[in-house]
N, C-alpha and C positions, 0 to 999 in steps of 0.2 A: 708430755713433759717427764713423767716418771720413767718411761721407757728410755727417753733420751739421756736422762741423768745416769741411769744404770749402765747404759752403753758407753758413755763418756768416762765414767769412773773405771770401768773395765779396760777401756782403751788406754787410759793414761797411767794406770797403776805401775806399769813397767818403768816409768820415769823415776819412781822412788829409788831405783837402783843406782841412779846417777848423782844422788845428793847425800848429804851427811847431816845428822842431827847437830844441834848447837852444843858443842862440847865445852865451851867456856863457862857455861852455867851447869855445874855438876848434875843437878836434878833433871835438867832437860836432856842431858846425854843418855839418860836411861829410857827415853821414849822409843817406841817401835817405829823405825824409819819406813816400814812397809805400809803404814796406815794411810788411807786416803778416803775422805768422806766429804759430803756436801749436803747442805739444806738450802732450799729456796723458799722464801715466803713472799707471796705476791700481794698487791694492794687490796685484793678481795679477801685476803685472809687464808687462801689456800696454801698448804705446806707440802713440799715434796722433799723426800729424803733418799739418799743413796750412799752406798759404801759404808765406811766406818764412821757414820755420822754421830754415833753415841759416844765416841771417844771424848774424854775430858782433857782439856788443855788450858794453859794460862794465856791471858790476853796479850801479855807483853806489850809490844808497841801498838797493838790495836786499841790500847787504852788511850792513846794520845788524842784522837779526835773527840772522844767523850769528855775527857778532862778539859780539853780546850773549850768545849761547849760551856762547861761549868765556870771556867775562868772568865770567859766572855760575858756570861750572865752576871758574874760578880763585879767585873771591871770595865766592861765595854771595850771600846777601842784603845783604852789605856794599855791593854795587853801588848799592843804593837810598839810601845815604847821600849819594851824589854826584849821583844822577839820580832824578827823580820818576816817578810812574806815571799822570799825568793828561794828557789831550789839551790842546792849546794853543789851537786855533782860529785860529792865526796861520800865516803862511807857514813852510815848512820851514827857511829860513835866517834867520828873524827873530831879533833880539836883544832886542826890547823888553821881554819879561817877565823877562829876567835882571836888568833894571834896576829893575823895579817890584815884584817879589815879595820878601817877607822872611819866612823866610830865602831867600836867592837860590841857586837851582840849576836846571839844565835840567828842564823839566817831564816829559819822557819820552825814551827812548832812540832814538826814530824821527825826531826832528828833528836837525839838524846839531849843535847845541850838545850835546845829549844823547849823540849818537853819538861825537863827539870825546872826551867824557868817558869813555864806555865803552871806546873804543879805548885810552885811557891806562891802563886797568886790566888790560889783557892782560899776563900775566907773562912775563918773560924778562930775561936779563942785558943784552942789547944790542937795539938796534932790529932788527937782522937776525934775531936769534933770535925776537923777537916776531912778525915778519912770517912767518917760516917756520912758526910754530905756526898763524897765521891761514890761510895758503894751504893748509897740510896739512888743516885742517878743511874748507875749501871743496872740496878734492880728494876728500875722503872722502864728504861728503854729496852731491856732484854726480856721483860715480862716474866722475870724469874725472881720472886721475892726471897729465895733461899741462896742467891748468889753470895759467895764469900771467897776469901783468899785460900790458896793452897799453902799451908804453913811450911811444908818442906821446900817448896820452890822459893818462897819468900826468904827463908833463912839462908838458903843456898845463894840467892842473889845478893843478899846483904853481906854475906861472908866474902864473896868473890868479886864484888862490884868495884874494883879499884879504878877502872877506867871512868866509870860514872862519878866516882868520888873525886877523882882529879878534875873532871869537867866542872863539877859543882863548886869546888874550892876556887877554880879559876874564875868562874862566874861571879863569885863573891868578891874576888880581888878586883874585877873590873866594874863592880857596882851593879851588876844585874840581879844578883840574889840579895835579899834582905832577910834577916832572921837567922835562926840556928841551922847551919848547913846539914848537920846530921839528922835533924828532924825532917828537913825537906827531903833528904835522900831516903829516909825511912818511909816517908809517905809515897815517894816515887816507886820504891821497891814493892810496896804493898799494892799499889794500883796495877803494876805489871803482873802481879801474882794472883789476880782475881781469876778464879777457875770457871770455865765456861764449856759449853758444847757448841756444835755448829748451829743448832737452832737458836741458842742465845745470841750468837753473833749475827745470824740472819735477821733476827728481830731488831737488833741494834741498827743494822744496815737499812732495814725497812723504815724505821723512824726517820732516818736521814733522807731516804728516797721519797718519803711521803711528806716532805717539807716540815717535819717536826710533829706530825699528827699520828697518833696511834691508829693503825689501819682497822682495828675492830671497834674500839669504843668511840673513835672519832674525836677523842680529846686531844687538845694541843699540849704536847709535853715540853717543847722548846720552841722559841720563835723561829719563823721561817728564814729570816735573813741570816741567823746564826748557822743554820744547816747549810745554807748556800756558801758561806765562808768556809766551813769545815770541808764540804765536798770539793771545793776548789783546791784546798790544800791537799786533799787525798789524790786528786788528779795530778797535780804538779810535783808532789813530794812524797806521796803515800807509800810508794814501793821502793824506798831508799834511792840509790843512784841507778836504779833500773826503771824509774818512773816514766821516762820518755818512751822507752821501748814498750813498756806495758800499755801506755796510752795509745800507741799506734796499733799494737796487736790485740788489745782487749777493749780499750776505750771506755772504761767504766771507773768512776771514783772508787778507789780501793785503798785499804791499809793492811799491811802485813805485819806479822810478828815473828820473832825467832823461835817461837814454839811450833811454827809451821802453819799457823792460822792466817786466813785472809778474810777480811770483812769487805764486801762489795755492796755498792748502793747504786742501783739503776734508777735514775730519777723518774718518779711517778709510775714505776713499774714493780720493782722487787728489791728485796734485800737478800744477800747471799752470804752464807757462812761456809768456809772451807777449812779442812784440816789435812795437812800432809807434812809431818815433822821433818822429812828429809829436805834439806835446804840447798840452794845453789850457792855459789861463792859470794853473792851479794846479800845473802841472808833471807831470801824469799823461798817459799815452798816450791820446789822444782816441779813436782807433779801437779800441785795446786794451780800454779800459773798456767801450765799447759791445759789443764781442765777448764779453766776460765777462758782461755783463748778459744777453745773449741766451742764452748757454750755460747760465747759472744758471737761467733761466726754463724752458728746454727740458728740463733734467735735474733740476730741483727741487733745486739744490745748496745753497740758503740754509740756514745753521745755525739760523736763528731761526724 
């Protein structure tokens, strides 16, 4: 496995030249587009690392499956009164279907509109209490008790998040959001700004792959049926409007983020964390996707 990962990182690093870092969030535009790293954690607890795996990055949209777990724990199936279960075919930050569908609600929790709605459903008396519950779940599933937000990225997102702000106010207008919109947005910007490494992400993917059970302590962290719901969303909607192509070429439940991270979860086998800040035009790590395509073919990881 170690030799294979080293080989595939070297093979796919050239793809970084064909992508661009996320320029619309100023702090993300400072990241090195040439980075490419991967960590694999298997169900037996073995860890394999290759490339620039120590690079720190923010979870961005990779936060969506984890916060969805928390919202489902808090609200059960009531979540889906506010958010749908279908792919969109549109960009992750699109607002168009909110205006054209009747009844109007975000189509799924993996697009920004749906994720903002999901974040609003996390329980807590104050914004701080809600974020504490979010970060504690991240720390638990990543096995990293020191996990925290990157303040520079958080402030950068908060200052420039006009598209997300417009989505949130539209959601309040149609009755999806309840409560203070700016508090909900602040919570969403914070969750996206949690800073991780590939190993943290691989551990998160491992918990999902292992049906909610920690692969070392054997303790159940989240209910099995919730991990099944989340992984299904990752297959159908996790790679933005490239999810269908990714399902065919890789075939593994995955969630990307515009930091260039990808969290993959191979059921009953392994969790995978990838970083490659250079993105394709749909917002996915261009080299990271190619790396996962090769790894899936070599190890026959596709669930289909």
